[in-house]
C-alpha positions as CSV (number, residue, x, y, z in Angstrom):
1,M,-49.2,64.3,51.3
2,M,-52.2,64.0,49.2
3,E,-52.8,64.6,45.6
4,V,-56.2,65.4,44.1
5,T,-56.9,65.0,40.5
6,E,-60.0,64.9,38.3
7,H,-61.6,61.4,37.9
8,S,-63.4,59.7,34.9
9,K,-67.2,59.4,35.0
10,D,-67.1,55.4,35.0
11,D,-69.4,53.4,37.1
12,I,-69.0,54.0,40.7
13,Q,-66.8,51.6,42.7
14,Y,-66.5,52.4,46.3
15,P,-64.6,53.9,48.0
16,V,-64.6,57.2,45.8
17,A,-63.7,60.7,46.2
18,R,-65.7,63.7,45.5
19,R,-65.1,67.5,45.7
20,S,-67.9,69.8,46.4
21,L,-68.7,72.4,44.0
22,I,-70.2,74.5,46.8
23,D,-67.3,74.9,49.3
24,G,-64.5,72.8,47.9
25,I,-64.2,70.1,50.5
26,V,-63.2,66.5,49.6
27,V,-65.2,63.7,50.9
28,L,-64.2,59.9,50.6
29,F,-67.4,58.0,50.0
30,F,-67.9,54.3,51.1
31,S,-71.4,54.2,49.8
32,K,-74.1,56.5,48.0
33,N,-74.5,58.8,51.0
34,T,-71.9,57.7,53.7
35,G,-68.4,59.4,53.7
36,T,-65.7,61.1,55.6
37,V,-64.0,64.5,55.0
38,I,-60.5,64.2,53.9
39,K,-59.7,67.7,52.9
40,T,-61.3,71.0,54.1
41,S,-61.7,74.3,52.6
42,P,-61.6,77.9,54.2
43,D,-65.3,78.1,53.0
44,S,-66.5,75.1,54.9
45,E,-67.8,74.7,58.5
46,M,-66.8,70.8,58.0
47,I,-63.5,69.6,59.5
48,F,-61.1,66.8,58.5
49,G,-62.4,63.5,59.8
50,D,-66.1,64.6,60.0
51,I,-68.2,61.5,59.2
52,S,-71.8,61.5,57.8
53,T,-74.3,58.9,56.7
54,D,-76.6,61.4,54.9
55,W,-74.5,63.2,52.6
56,I,-76.3,64.4,49.3
57,S,-75.5,61.3,46.8
58,C,-72.2,61.1,45.7
59,S,-73.4,60.8,42.2
60,E,-75.3,64.2,42.1
61,E,-73.2,66.1,39.6
62,T,-74.4,69.5,40.5
63,I,-73.2,69.1,44.0
64,W,-70.1,66.7,43.6
65,E,-67.0,66.8,41.3
66,P,-65.4,63.2,40.9
67,V,-61.8,63.4,41.8
68,D,-59.0,60.7,42.1
69,I,-56.9,60.7,45.3
70,T,-53.5,59.4,46.0
71,I,-52.4,59.0,49.5
72,T,-48.7,58.6,50.2
73,G,-46.6,58.9,53.2
């Protein structure tokens, strides 16, 4: 089970999670532009586990919403 909640806008300490304001996917970033999809949405062509090294910067507030994630199970 995974819970996604809003995150404060403190300094970035990787890994961080961001939710796309465009299509709702959640990406776990390991650096400014490198991350993996950990939650998909019906509006996205991305699938769980997709990895990219050239995401738009995770600090771009017009694209990404900071979220906290808790992974259990």
